[in-house]
N, C-alpha and C positions, 0 to 999 in steps of 0.2 A: 038482556038482548044486544046485539050489538048490531051496528051499521058502518057500512062505509062506503064512501064515494071516491069514486075514482077517475083520472081522466087518462087519456092516452093520448101520445106525442108520436108520431113515427117520421122518420128520417129516411131518406132516399140516398143512396151512394151516387157520387158521382166519379168517373174513372176519367181521369187525364193522361194523356200521352206526352212525354215528353218530346218536345219537336228540337230536333239533333242541329238546326240549322244555328248559324254563330250568330252573336248577337241578339238572338230571341231570347227570352226570360217570360216566366210568370211568375206573377207574386200575391201574396196574400194577406188578407187584414183580418182580426178575430174579434166579432162583436159577441158579448156574451148580453144571455136575459137573464134577470135571476126574480122566482117568485116564490110566496110563502105558500102552504094549504094546511089549513087547520089539522092538527094532528099529525103532520110529518114536518120532516126536517125541510130547509132551503132546499130548493132542486137547481140548479144551474147550465143553462141551454148554450152551446157555443154554437155558433153560428159563421161559418167560414165565407168569405167573399173573395173569388178570385178575377184577378184583370189581367188580360193577357194582352200582351202588348205585340203591335203588327210588325212583322220584320219585313225590311225590302228584300228585295231579289238580290243577291251578291253581285250581278251584274249593274244594277244600280249603284250599291256601296262602291264599287271599284271606279263608276264614272264619276262618281262624285269626289273620291279620292284624287282623282286626275285632274278635275275642274280646280279643285282645293290647293293642288301643288304649284298648277301652272299661274292661279289668281296670287298666290304669294310669294311665286317665285322659289320655290322648293327645290333642290337638288332632286333629282330622277330616285337616288337613294333613300332620300329622305322617309321615314316610316310614317305614313298615316292610314290609321284604319278605322275601321268605324267608330272606336270608342275616342279617338282623337277630338280635343277639344279645340275648339278656333282658337284661342285665348293662349292652348299651350302650344300653338303652333305658330304663334308670333302676331296673330291677327286683331287688329283694333277693330273699333265698332266700324270705321269706314270700309276695311276689309272685309268685315263680314257682308257690309250692303251690296260690295261689288260681287262677292262670291255668291249672293242669293239672286243679284240680276243675270249672272251668266249662268247660274241653272236653270231660271226661268225661259232665257234664249233658248238653251240646249233639250232644255225636255218641252219646250213648249208649255208652260203652265204660267199662271200668275198666282204668287204668292201674297198673303195679305199681309199686312203691316203687323197684326197681331202675332199670326203666326210665324213669321219670320223672326220677333222677335224670341221666341222661344225655343230657336234653333242655338244651339251650345257646341254638339258635336256632328262629325259626318253622319253619324246612324240616323242623329234626328232628322237632318235634312234630306238624308234618302228616305226614312219613314214617310216624310209630310209630301215627296215626290211621287211616290207609291199611291199616297192616299189620295192625291190631288189627281193622278191619272186615271184612278180607278174612278171618279165622278164622272 
């Protein structure tokens, strides 16, 4: 006489559309869970977790690029994009503080010191501005 004990695991599918906006991205990380049942080999389940980054409007990114160009006295032809890092554009820590102050004035926002320290690129600044404006 044989008996069996079973368990059922169901997964629902998740459909994501790719956002075609520039500088938008989605990332995923994989976590796994392994368990053994009596009489059966081990089973490994994978769980994917997606995080989607907020993307600033192109107008906001362009306005931040313009402010950065002015604050750093860069030529109008200088390539400043969302991916541009302040350090790569020649900004030191004082320049970065002045850029944040100018962004606060221009957009009518107040940036916390902790948030300001996390800004490394033009896109970081634009995303933070959008987030603060929405509050």
